[in-house]
N, C-alpha and C positions, 0 to 999 in steps of 0.2 A: 532382698531389692538391689544391694549392694552387687551381689554374684549377676542378675539380669543385666546393670547397666555395663558390669564389667563383659559379659560377654558380646552384648550391643556393641561397645566399645572395639573390641577384637573384630568382631566380623566388619565393622566400619572401616577398620585398619587394613583388614585383609582385602576388603573390596576396594578400598583405594590403591592400595599396592599392587592389585591384579588389574587395573586399569590402566591400560597403555596411551601414552599419548600418540595422538596422530602422528603418523611418519611424516616429515619435513619433505616437500617436495623436492625432486630430484633436480639438480642443475641441469639446464639444458646445454646444449653441445656448445652453442655461443656464449654462455656465461663460462662454462667452463674455459673454453680457449680465451675468452677475455680476461680471467684470471689468471690464465698460465702466462700470456704475454705478458700481463703486469708484473707478473713475479719476476720471470725471466729479464725484462726492463729494470728493475731496481736490481738484480744481481749484477747485469753487466755495467751499470753505473758504480756498482760497490767494486768491482774489478779495475774498471777505469781509475778510481780514486787509488786504489792501492798499488797499481802499476805508477801513478805518478809518487808514489810514497808518501802519501798522505793518509796516515794512520788516523789521526781525527776525523777526517770525512768519512772513511771507511765503516768506522765503530759508531757515526750518527744513524745508522740502519740496523744497529742491533739495540736491543731491549735489555737494559739492565734486569734481569728477572732473578738477581742473585746466585747463590753457587749453581754450578751447573750450566750456567749460560752459554759456556764454549767447552769443549772436550778438544784439547790439541795434544797430538801425539802421546795419548795414552794418559793424560793429567787432566782432569776435571777443574775449572776455573769459574771464578766469578767474571763477571763483565771486567773490574779494574783489574784483577789479577791479568786476563787476557790484554787488553790494553797495555798497560805496564809491560808485560811480555813481548808483546808485538814491537812496541816501541823501541825495546832493547836490540831485539834481532836485528831492527832494520837500521841499528846503528853502523854505518861503514856500508851501507847497501847503496849503489848509485844508479843502477837499474833492475826492473823487475818485469817480468813479462809473462802472462799465463796464456797458454793455448789449451783450450776445452778440446777433448776427442769424443764426450759423450756429455748430453746434458738432457736432465727429464726434469719434469713439473708434474707432481701428482697432484690435483687437487682433493682435497679431503671435505672442504664445506665451504659457502661463502668466505668464512674467514680464516681460514688455515690450509694451506698449500705446503709440500715439501719438495725440495730442489734435491737433485742429487746429480752429481757431476765429477767426471775424473779427467785428468790430462798431465800436462807437464809445465812446471815454470822454471824459467830460466833466470838465474839471479848474477847481477856483476856484482862484485865488492870494490872497494876504494884501491886495491891493488891491481885491478884488470882481470883478475880471474872471473871465469864464469863459470856456473855450476847448473846444472839441469837434473830436475828430479820429478819424479812422478809423483802426484795426490791425487787424492780422493776427498769430497766435500759433501756432506749432508748438512742442510739449513732447513729447519721448520720456521717458516714464514706465515705470520699473523697479520691481519689487516687491524690496523691503531691508527685512529685519525685520520682515515682516508687514505693510509700509507702502508705499504707491504714492507715490514721490518722482520728481522731474524729474532726469533724468541729463543731459538737454540741452535747453535750448531756444532757440527763434529769435522774436524779436519783430520787428515792423516796422510802418511807418507807411508809405501810399503816397505818390507824387509828389504835389506838389499838382495838376499837370495832371490826375492820374488821380481826384482827388477828385470 
């Protein structure tokens, strides 16, 4: 009897595993476009905040998801490490300007989108010196409390030989 119950249980588990959930309906073009627009709007607001040198405002749009929230120049950081590192790097900066040559938003679901971009940033420091650097960024946005926020971000600059 135990053997029969075991076999029936196994068959039931195999049957349940084999059953596929019905696929979620695909997003319409209008829904996809609305999500892309909302993510891009949030991204532009973040860039405005950082250009105003307001690191705290910039980080309001990043979710503290633990280690790996941000990857910056080859280093995996937590939210706090990234916030502290950014504040330290901003000491002595008097002006910052970002120019994007490419921006793309790929919608994965109604709650997840990926932003990729590249361009140049121009930084002026308190001595008056100005530096221009190429950069690339990838940000995974998630919809949380009706706002698009970064769950994971990756920022990098190319090797000097590739500039």
